N, C-alpha and C positions, 0 to 999 in steps of 0.2 A: 677180234672185231663184237663190239656189243649187237645183238638183235635187232632186225629190224620194227616198229611199234608202231600200233594201229592203233585209232578208239573211231570206235562210230555213233551213230546217232543217231534213231529213225523218231520217224515223224508220224502220224498218223494209225494206221487201223493197225492190227495187231496180225493180218496176212503179211505185213512192212514189218513188223517184228517180225514174226516169222524169215522174211525171206535175210534181213537182215542177219537174225545167230546163224543159218544158215551158213551162208560169208563168212563170219568170221570165224567160224569153226575151218572155215577153210585155211584162210592164212594164220593159225593155232597150227593146224600142222605141217604150212611152210617154216614151220621156227620164227614166225613174229611171234614179239610184246605185244598183249591186249590191255591197253588203257581206259582208264575213263576220263569221255572225253572231253573234259576239263580241265585235264593234262598234259602236259607237253607232248609232244611224238611227230612220227616222221610223215603220217597217213591220215588224211580224215577223213570217213566218210561218210558222207551222208544223203542219208533215204528220206523220202521227201513224198508230201504231199499235197493237194492244189484243190481240195474240198472242194475250201472259205480262200479269201481273202489272209485271215487274220492268219491260216498257215502256211500260205506263200508269204507273208511276211517271216515268221518263226526260219524257214530256209534261208531264208537273204541270212536273218543273223544267226543262226547258226555256219553259214559257209565265213560272216565278217569276225566271228568268233574265231572259229579255228587259225583265218590265213593271223589272228590278232597274235593270240599262245606265240605260232611260229611259222614266221614269213618265208620259210624255207621248206615250210613242208610240202608233200602231195593234196590238195584234196579232190575229194569223186564225190561230184554228184549223183547221185541211179538213184531211179524209178520217173513214176508220173510227172515230177519238176521234167527232166528232161525232157520226159515225150510229145508235152504242151507246147516247150518255154525253151528250144534245148542254147539259140544263137544269144539271152538274153544272158545265161549262164555263161557261155561263154568270154561273153565280157567282163564276168566279176571277177575283182581283184580276185589273188590266189587260186582261181577253180584249175587243174589238169587233169581233170578226163569228166566226161557230160556221160553219162548213160542211161537207156531207157530200158524199160525192162528185160524186154530179149537181152539187150546186152548185159546187164548186172552180174548173170552173174557166170563170165567174164572177167568178174571187175580182178585175182586175182589176177591172174597175166597180163594184164594191160597195165596194175598195178608195176609189175616186173619189168615190162617193155616202158617205163615214165622213167626206172632207176640204172636203166643200160642202155636203151635208145634217148639220147641231147635229140634236143630239138624236133619230134617225136608230135605229128599232128594227129588231133583227136577224128579217126575214124567216125562212119556214115553206118549206123545197123540201122536191120529192120525197123519194122513195130511186129510188137508182141504178138506171133499169133501162138506158139507151143505151152504147153504146160509143163511146166520146169518145178521138178519139188520141191518144199523148206519144211523142217522145221526145228521149230525153235530149245537146246539146252542150255541153262544160264541156270537156274540155286537149286534142281533136279526139284522140284515141288511140282509142278508145271509143266507140261511143251505144251505147247498149238502148231496142229500139225496144219499143214495148208489140203485143201481136198479139189480145191475149188480157184479157179483164178477168170478175171471174168464177167462181162454183160454183157447179155444185148437188149435190156431195157432201155435202155435212152428214157429214164425219169428228164421232163424239160427242165431243172433245174442241176444237170449233173452228168461229171465232167469224166466220172469215171473208164464207161466205156472209151472215148478218145484214149482218157491213159492207158490203161489193162488194154484195148482191146474188148472182143469178144468171147463171150464162155466156153470156159472148157474145163476138164477134168482130171483127176488122175482116178489108178484103177482102183477100183477093192481090195484084190491082192497089193496093190502098194502100198497103203494106207494100214491096213493091217500088217504090211509087212514095218512100215516106221513105229506103230502104237508100238508093235513088242521089241521095239529096239531103243523106243522111249523108255519103254520098264525095265528095260537092258539096266536102262544109263542111272535108273535113280530114283526116276519121274513118279509120282502116284497121280495126276491127274492129264491126260487127256483134255486138250479142249478142238474141239470142230472149228474151221473157220476158213473163209473165203470173201468173197466178193461177194458173192452171195449165194450160199450154199443148198439152198434148197431144191436149184440146179442145177448138183450134181448129175452127174451121169447120164448126160439128154449125149453130147458126144461119143462118150460107152458106150450105149446103149443101158446101162446101171439105172439104180431112184439111187438116193437120198436115204430113204425107207429100205434096199437092199442093204446099204453102207451097215447101216448104222443097226438094223437085225443082226449079220454077220459080225459086230461091235461087240452085241452085249452076248452072244458067244463068247467071248473071249476072256478065260479064266485071271488070265496073267496080268488082265490092265483094273486096277479096284474103282478106280473114278474118271468118268465123262462127264464133259459140259460141250452145249451145243451152241457157240457164240450167235448173232447176230441170223434170223433165218425171215423171208420176209412173209408177209399171214398171207398172202395167197398162197404159198405152195408149205405152205406148212397146215395139211391137210389132215380129217381125223385120225389118220390109222400110226402116225409117226410123235404123236399128243398121247394113242392110247397106250402105244410102245414107251414112251417114258417118261409115261404113271407107272408101270407098271413093273420095272424097271429098279433093282439095287445096285446097279450098274451107271445107268444114267443121271444126273443129278437134278433136280426138280427146278431148273433156271433159266430158266426166257428171255431169252434178247429182241424185241418183232418193231421195226418200225412205223409208226401211225403216221407219220410225219406234219400233219395237219387233219383234224376233225370234224373238218369242212367240209360237204362231197364237191361243193363246189370250187374252191381249193384241192384240193387231189384229184379233180381231170382235168387243170387247170396245168399243177406238176403229172402227168402223163401218171397217176399209181395205176398199177391194174386190180384196185378195190374199191371198194367204195365203207362207209363210217361201219354200218350196218353189222358189215361181212366179219370186221375189226373185231369188233364188240363179238360176234359170234362165239370166237378164236379166245380171247378171255376166258368165256362165260367156258368154255367147253375147260380151259385147264381148269377153273376153280373147281366144278363141279369135280376131280379128277384129285386135284391137287388143292385143298384149303390152302398149306402152309407154302408155296411154289412160289419163289421171286419172279416177277416180272412184272421189265420194266420195257422200253420204249424211245426211242426219236420222234421230238420235234424240231420242227421249222413256224418261226416265226419268222415274220413279214415278207412272204414271196410276196412278189409283185400281183399287184388285185387283193393283197385280208385287208376286206376292212376290216371297223372296230364288230362289227354282226359280227362278221365270218370269225375275229378271234378268241369274240364269246361262247359263241360255239366252238369250239376246241376243246375253250376252259373247260362249258362246260360240260361238253361230251366226258375231258378228260378227269375230270374233280370227280361224276357219277362210276367213274370204274374200280374194281380195284387190282388198280396196278402199284406196282411197289418200287419206283421209283422211271425220274426220269432224263433223258440227256435233252436239254433244251441248246438249239443252235438258230444265232441271226441271220438270216438268207444273203445271202453272197454272193453277187451277181458272177457270172464265168462266163468268161468269151467263149463264139462256137456253139453252146449251148440254148432251144429254142428259147427258151426262159428269158434267154437275155435282151428279146426283140418285145418282149411284151412291155404294156406300157403299162401306168398306176406306179408307179413304186412307189412304196414306202419309204417313211422319214429314218434315220435315222436312229431319232428319239423315239418314238413311237418302236423301233424297233425293241429299245433295251428297255420301255416302260412294260412289254407284251411277255418281252425273258424273266424281263425280273420276275414279275409275278407267275409267272410257270413254274420261276429258280420255288422260287416261295411253296407252293400249289406241292412242286415236287419233294422240301423238308418235308411237308408236314403229311405222303403219305407214306414216308420212309419209317419215318416216326410209330404212327400208325402197321408200318408190314413188322417192324422193329418186335412195340409194343403186344403186335397178335401171338408170338416165337417168346415173349419171357415167361420165364418156367420151365421151360419146357429142353428136352437134354437132348443137346446134337452131338455131330462128329463131326471136327476141325481140322481140317488140314494150314495144319504149321510151316508160316515161312520164314526163311532167317534172319532178315530182317532185324539191328539191334538199332531202335529207334530211343534213345533217351533211356537205356534202358528194359523196355518193352519190347517183343513181340506181337507180328499178329500176324492171323489166320482165316477162314474162311470157310463155312460152314455150307455143309447141303445145296442148303438155298440161298445161298452168300448171302451172309450176315457174316458185316467183320465183328473181328475178335482175337481183344490183345491180353497179352499175360506178360508179369515178370518175363524177359528173356533169359533164357533156360537151350544150356545147346543140344543139351540130349531134345528135345524136343520138335526141333528142324526136319520137316518133311518126314512127321507124324502123323498119323489122324488120329485126334486123342475127343471121349465123350466126355463133354462138359456140358453143365445146367446154364442157362440161360436167363444168371437172374440182375447183377450188377448190368445197366444200362448206363455209362458217361456221358459225360457232358457231349463228346465231339461225335457221337450217333454211334455206338459200339459198346457190345460188352466186355468187363472183366469178369476176368475167372481167375 
């Protein structure tokens, strides 16, 4: 008898990716054959996201895709969507299992039960309350290590606290252990990830600064990146440590969301534009070539043309490397859902287009600032039309002709030839 097969598909944040990767290893250890989500499989697992309406639609489309590929397959839907709308998912054709954040870590046991017990009723699981560790292991190049989960910020537009629960963290000792384990498996780069990683340790009487100080001491780990961190939690000591480190990469992702103080207050963010700018200036003073990315939401309720122009001009005046631009999406059970003055979709699209163009311009300036310099690239295992790619310390994309000997190797290159698709050709 052939082993059962399973395919995973994840949406949303790197936390989802780390968790889905950890779950897939459990099934591999049990003898399941791991397949691509586009292939015929006995089980499909969809790790969901509900940050925006678009993300919800993509999750529903993935469920329909899996059911179309194999109408007899078991389909498990896990994560944020089940926490917020379990009844809606259970009614979708083909869905066999709906598991929220706490329950999804029992996925392998629940799938086995589906195969061995006909007429199995989907159980009711409690909300997420405990921290459950996860780290990704895929192409050996990098590993996303989850250090924190949940959020206590309750920004007015966000459902994450409703879906993932309160902020909770792993311990420094555990994170050190997972980092060492990942490196022993061949990983060259660790990415620290979580829902609000700057809040790390509040429940364990440790701090994010404590954690990165200990990780800095690890001789085994070649490269470490910090994923998205809130500006109010990115203090001078954290920036100073990263700036002086040869292990932590000069790469920051700091969410802005709006460059208007009026909109930031409506969003219930914990800083103003002046404070955000101070973080950028601090980094640039110490790391002139650091990659600094940010998130921006356009079309938030009450955002006037003047508010948007204020945001545009503010971002244009900052030395950022690129933007992630999102159109505001109304989420049920959030404070923003009750706010008046919605922005028309066509205006959101216009504003989004303007910021996307600004992002492209800033990215070109950032890449040109690095032209002619020597950088160290960690090459990945992809082979796209005979080319492979990797990233420099400051997250500049580089591509070269595919050579299997370069996979998972850190190679010194000179950034001379800038290709049309905005990456350096070496």
